[in-house]
C-alpha positions in Angstrom: 5.8 3.6 13.3 8.5 1.6 11.6 7.1 2.9 8.3 7.7 6.5 9.4 11.2 5.7 10.6 11.9 3.9 7.3 10.5 6.8 5.3 12.6 9.3 7.2 15.7 7.2 6.7 15.0 7.1 2.9 14.7 10.9 2.8 18.0 11.2 4.8 19.7 8.7 2.5 18.4 10.7 -0.6 19.8 13.9 0.9 23.2 12.5 1.9 23.6 10.5 -1.4 22.5 13.4 -3.5 19.7 11.3 -5.0 17.1 13.7 -6.5 13.6 13.2 -5.0 12.3 12.7 -8.6 14.2 9.4 -8.7 12.1 8.3 -5.7 8.9 9.2 -7.7 8.3 12.7 -6.4 7.1 14.1 -9.8 3.9 15.7 -10.8 1.3 13.1 -12.0 0.6 13.4 -15.7 -3.0 14.6 -15.2 -2.4 16.4 -11.9 -5.1 16.3 -9.3 -7.3 14.2 -11.6 -4.8 11.3 -11.2 -5.0 11.8 -7.4 -8.8 11.7 -7.3 -8.8 8.6 -9.5 -6.2 7.0 -7.1 -8.4 7.8 -4.1 -11.5 6.2 -5.6 -9.4 3.3 -6.9 -7.9 2.6 -3.5 -11.3 2.4 -1.8 -12.8 0.2 -4.6 -9.7 -2.0 -4.5 -10.1 -2.6 -0.8 -13.8 -3.5 -1.3 -12.9 -5.8 -4.1 -10.3 -7.5 -2.0 -12.6 -7.9 1.0 -15.8 -8.9 -0.9 -14.3 -11.1 -3.6 -10.6 -11.9 -3.7 -9.9 -12.9 -0.1 -13.1 -15.0 0.2 -12.2 -16.8 -3.0 -8.9 -17.6 -1.5 -10.6 -19.0 1.6 -9.6 -16.4 4.1 -12.0 -15.1 6.7 -13.4 -11.6 6.6 -12.1 -10.5 10.1 -8.7 -9.0 10.4 -7.9 -10.2 13.9 -4.9 -7.9 14.3 -7.0 -4.8 14.0 -10.3 -6.1 15.3 -9.8 -4.1 18.5 -10.8 -1.1 16.5 -14.5 -2.1 16.2 -16.3 0.9 17.7 -13.1 2.1 19.4 -13.4 5.9 18.9 -10.4 6.7 21.1 -8.1 4.6 18.9 -9.5 5.8 15.5 -7.5 9.1 15.1 -4.2 7.5 15.8 -4.7 4.5 13.6 -6.0 6.7 10.7 -2.8 8.8 11.1 -0.7 5.7 11.0 -2.6 4.3 7.9 -2.4 7.6 6.0 1.2 8.7 6.9 2.8 5.4 7.7 1.0 3.2 5.1 0.3 5.7 2.3 3.4 7.8 2.5 5.9 5.7 4.5 5.4 2.3 2.9 5.2 3.6 -0.6 8.3 5.7 -0.2 10.2 2.6 1.0 8.8 -0.2 -1.1 8.1 1.6 -4.3 10.2 4.8 -4.3 13.4 3.6 -2.6 13.5 0.0 -3.7 12.5 0.7 -7.2 15.3 3.3 -7.5 17.9 1.0 -6.0 16.9 -2.1 -7.9 16.5 -0.1 -11.1 20.1 1.1 -10.7 21.2 -2.5 -10.2 19.0 -4.2 -12.9 18.6 -1.4 -15.5 15.6 0.1 -17.3 14.4 -2.8 -19.5 10.9 -4.3 -19.3 12.0 -7.6 -17.8 14.0 -5.7 -15.1 10.9 -3.6 -14.2 8.8 -6.8 -14.0 11.4 -8.4 -11.7 11.5 -5.2 -9.6 7.7 -5.2 -9.2 7.7 -8.9 -8.2 10.7 -8.6 -5.7 9.3 -5.5 -4.0 5.9 -7.2 -3.7 7.4 -10.2 -2.0 9.3 -8.0 0.4 6.2 -5.9 1.0 4.2 -9.1 1.8 6.9 -10.4 4.2 6.7 -7.1 6.1 3.0 -7.7 6.7 3.4 -11.4 7.6 4.6 -10.8 11.2 1.6 -8.9 12.4 -1.2 -10.0 10.0 -0.3 -13.5 9.3 -0.7 -15.3 6.0 -4.0 -13.5 5.0 -2.2 -10.1 5.5 0.8 -11.3 3.5 -1.3 -12.6 0.7 -3.3 -9.3 0.5 0.0 -7.4 0.7 1.4 -9.4 -2.2 -1.6 -8.5 -4.4 -1.6 -4.8 -3.3 2.1 -4.7 -3.8 1.8 -6.0 -7.4 -1.0 -3.6 -8.2 0.8 -0.6 -6.6 4.1 -1.7 -8.1 2.8 -2.0 -11.7 1.0 1.3 -11.3 4.2 3.0 -10.1 6.3 1.3 -12.8 3.9 2.6 -15.4 3.3 6.1 -14.2 6.7 6.8 -12.6 5.1 9.1 -10.1 4.6 8.0 -6.5 1.8 10.4 -5.6 -1.1 8.5 -7.0 0.2 5.2 -5.5 0.6 6.9 -2.1 -3.0 8.2 -2.3 -4.4 4.9 -3.4 -2.5 3.0 -0.6 -3.7 5.5 2.0 -7.3 5.2 0.7 -7.1 1.4 0.7 -5.8 1.4 4.3 -8.4 4.0 5.5 -11.2 2.0 3.9 -10.0 -1.1 5.7 -9.8 0.8 9.0 -13.3 2.2 8.6 -14.7 -1.2 7.7 -13.3 -2.6 10.9 -14.4 0.4 13.0 -18.0 0.2 11.7 -17.9 -3.6 12.1 -18.5 -4.1 8.3 -15.8 -6.7 7.6 -18.2 -9.7 7.8 -21.0 -8.1 5.8 -18.7 -6.9 3.1 -16.8 -10.2 3.1 -20.0 -12.0 2.4 -21.4 -9.4 0.0 -20.7 -11.4 -3.2 -20.0 -14.9 -1.9 -22.1 -16.5 0.7 
């Protein structure tokens, strides 16, 4: 819910400050809907890679205790999917990539080392935002996703594919939990 409020505040700020939405990344992807389909598939594959390889290599368990209540919880599924798609995909990306990239870019300038610093700083803040409810494993995962989404946004300069990839990542994570597949996928490559 905080993500939705944050996204609304960003849009209000853009309106009041006269900041064009294109400065927040709302521009057409270079290859249109093809970029969005690629982002959707990439988001799902990225989540599987994180669950099956990266997190186990770092020594983290497969079960996300914060969201484990979702296992088989059909009543909670529609609400959490809404939160993951709109709050995570749209809200978080608008705040962490769109808004912060715009503000830090205005402060640091357009050079390559400035963009690198922006990606790193926004990834750290993104990780810290996930620490309070998901602990260290969630913060570590958020750091990595923040870096991937940040570099993607810095390169493409359009937020739509990053929003789609983030939403797909979060939906894949939610469905893994709902179908109780975290443990099997977490042990898929490393036993």
